[in-house]
LOBA-579663 format. One line per field, with one value per residue: x, y, z of N, C-alpha, C in turn. Coordinates in steps of 0.2 Angstrom, whole numbers, padded with zeros to 4 digits. Atoms other than C-alpha are relative to their C-alpha. Example, Ala and Ser with C-alpha at 12.3 -4.5 7.8 and 13.67 -1.06 7.14 Angstrom:
# LOBA-579663
n.x c(0004, -0004)
n.y c(-0006, -0006)
n.z c(0000, -0001)
ca.x c(0062, 0068)
ca.y c(-0022, -0005)
ca.z c(0039, 0036)
c.x c(0004, -0004)
c.y c(0006, 0005)
c.z c(0000, 0003)
***
This chain:
# LOBA-579663
n.x c(-0003, -0003, -0007, -0002, -0006, -0007, 0000, -0001, -0007, -0003, 0000, -0004, -0007, -0002, -0002, -0005, -0004, -0005, -0005, 0000, -0006, -0005, 0001, -0002, -0007, -0004, 0001, -0004, -0006, -0003, 0000, -0006, -0004, -0001, -0003, -0007, -0001, -0001, -0004, -0006, 0003, 0000, 0006, 0001, -0001, 0006, 0001, 0003, 0008, 0003, 0000, 0006, 0007, -0001, 0003, 0007, 0005, -0002, 0004, 0008, 0003, -0001, 0005, 0006, 0000, 0000, 0007, 0003, -0003, 0002, 0008, 0003, -0001, 0005, 0006, -0001, 0003, -0003, 0001, 0000)
n.y c(0000, -0006, 0001, -0006, -0003, 0005, 0004, -0004, -0003, 0007, 0002, -0004, 0001, 0008, 0001, -0002, 0005, 0004, -0005, 0001, 0004, -0004, -0006, 0003, 0003, -0007, -0001, 0005, -0002, -0005, 0001, 0003, -0004, -0003, 0003, -0001, -0007, -0001, 0004, -0004, -0006, -0001, -0002, -0007, -0005, 0000, 0004, 0007, -0002, 0000, 0008, 0003, -0002, 0004, 0007, 0001, -0001, 0005, 0005, -0002, 0000, 0007, 0004, -0001, 0003, 0006, 0003, -0002, 0004, 0006, 0000, 0000, 0007, 0004, 0000, 0003, -0004, -0003, -0007, -0003)
n.z c(-0006, -0001, -0004, -0006, 0002, -0001, 0005, 0007, -0001, 0000, 0008, 0005, -0001, 0002, 0007, 0000, -0005, 0003, -0003, -0008, -0001, 0003, -0004, -0007, 0000, -0001, -0008, -0003, 0001, -0004, -0008, -0001, 0000, -0006, -0006, -0001, -0002, -0007, 0000, 0001, -0003, -0008, -0004, -0002, 0004, 0003, 0004, -0002, -0001, 0007, 0002, -0004, 0003, 0006, -0001, -0002, 0007, 0004, -0003, -0001, 0006, 0002, -0003, 0003, 0007, -0001, -0001, 0005, 0005, -0004, 0001, 0007, 0005, -0005, 0003, 0007, 0005, 0006, 0001, 0006)
ca.x c(-0149, -0145, -0128, -0120, -0107, -0094, -0098, -0097, -0080, -0074, -0079, -0071, -0054, -0054, -0055, -0038, -0031, -0018, -0009, -0011, 0002, 0015, 0010, 0012, 0029, 0035, 0029, 0038, 0054, 0056, 0050, 0066, 0076, 0070, 0074, 0092, 0091, 0090, 0105, 0116, 0106, 0110, 0097, 0091, 0096, 0082, 0086, 0082, 0065, 0061, 0065, 0053, 0039, 0044, 0042, 0026, 0018, 0025, 0018, 0000, -0001, 0007, -0007, -0021, -0015, -0010, -0028, -0036, -0026, -0030, -0049, -0051, -0042, -0052, -0068, -0072, -0079, -0077, -0073, -0077)
ca.y c(-0021, -0007, -0005, 0006, 0019, 0008, -0005, 0007, 0014, -0005, -0010, 0005, 0001, -0018, -0014, -0008, -0023, -0029, -0011, -0015, -0028, -0017, -0003, -0015, -0022, -0004, 0000, -0015, -0011, 0006, 0001, -0011, 0003, 0013, 0000, -0001, 0018, 0014, 0005, 0019, 0034, 0039, 0039, 0056, 0065, 0074, 0062, 0047, 0057, 0058, 0039, 0035, 0045, 0037, 0021, 0023, 0031, 0018, 0005, 0012, 0013, -0005, -0011, -0003, -0007, -0023, -0027, -0019, -0031, -0045, -0041, -0039, -0054, -0064, -0060, -0068, -0054, -0050, -0031, -0022)
ca.z c(-0041, -0031, -0024, -0010, -0012, -0005, -0017, -0032, -0025, -0023, -0040, -0048, -0038, -0042, -0060, -0058, -0048, -0059, -0055, -0037, -0038, -0047, -0033, -0018, -0024, -0026, -0008, -0002, -0010, -0004, 0014, 0012, 0008, 0022, 0034, 0028, 0032, 0050, 0049, 0043, 0051, 0069, 0081, 0086, 0071, 0061, 0047, 0056, 0062, 0044, 0041, 0055, 0048, 0030, 0038, 0045, 0029, 0019, 0031, 0032, 0012, 0010, 0023, 0014, -0004, 0001, 0009, -0006, -0018, -0007, -0007, -0025, -0031, -0016, -0023, -0039, -0049, -0065, -0068, -0083)
c.x c(0004, 0006, 0003, 0006, 0006, 0001, 0003, 0007, 0004, 0001, 0004, 0009, 0002, 0001, 0008, 0006, 0006, 0006, 0003, 0006, 0008, 0002, 0002, 0008, 0005, 0000, 0005, 0008, 0003, -0002, 0007, 0005, 0000, 0002, 0009, 0002, 0002, 0005, 0006, -0001, 0001, -0005, 0000, 0001, -0006, -0001, -0002, -0007, -0004, 0000, -0005, -0007, 0000, -0003, -0008, -0004, 0000, -0005, -0008, -0002, 0003, -0006, -0007, 0000, 0000, -0007, -0004, 0002, -0003, -0008, -0002, 0003, -0004, -0006, 0000, -0005, 0003, 0000, 0001, 0008)
c.y c(0007, 0001, 0006, 0003, -0003, -0005, 0002, 0001, -0007, -0002, 0004, -0002, -0007, 0002, 0001, -0004, -0001, 0006, -0001, -0004, 0004, 0005, -0003, -0002, 0006, 0002, -0005, 0001, 0006, 0001, -0004, 0005, 0005, -0003, -0001, 0007, -0001, -0004, 0004, 0008, 0000, 0002, 0007, 0006, 0002, -0004, -0007, 0002, -0001, -0007, -0003, 0001, -0003, -0005, -0002, 0002, -0006, -0006, 0001, -0002, -0007, -0003, 0001, -0001, -0007, -0004, 0001, -0005, -0007, -0003, -0001, -0006, -0006, 0000, -0001, 0002, 0000, 0008, 0001, 0005)
c.z c(0002, 0005, 0003, -0003, 0001, -0005, -0006, 0001, 0000, -0006, -0004, 0002, -0003, -0007, -0001, 0004, -0002, 0001, 0006, 0001, -0002, 0007, 0006, 0000, 0000, 0007, 0005, 0000, 0003, 0008, 0001, 0000, 0005, 0007, -0001, 0002, 0007, 0002, -0001, 0003, 0009, 0002, 0002, -0005, -0004, -0007, 0001, 0003, -0007, -0003, 0004, -0004, -0008, 0001, 0002, -0006, -0003, 0002, 0000, -0009, -0002, 0004, -0005, -0007, -0001, 0002, -0006, -0006, 0001, -0001, -0007, -0003, 0005, -0004, -0008, -0005, -0006, -0002, -0006, -0002)
***
């Protein structure tokens, strides 16, 4: 069976899907701590700007790895 490059990459990533749960949990925890930062950092300061950029970056990573985790667990393939 001929497999596409995207399928090959997904298969390689899904072999490590058990680690994605830990990574997604850690990302969620750090994102929660970033949210607490919004409560204590004054808006308009450089620290607030860095906190916003941190929250955006963490959110993107959480969406990507969360989606990949859901995809890997929903596909009922056995990965070597």
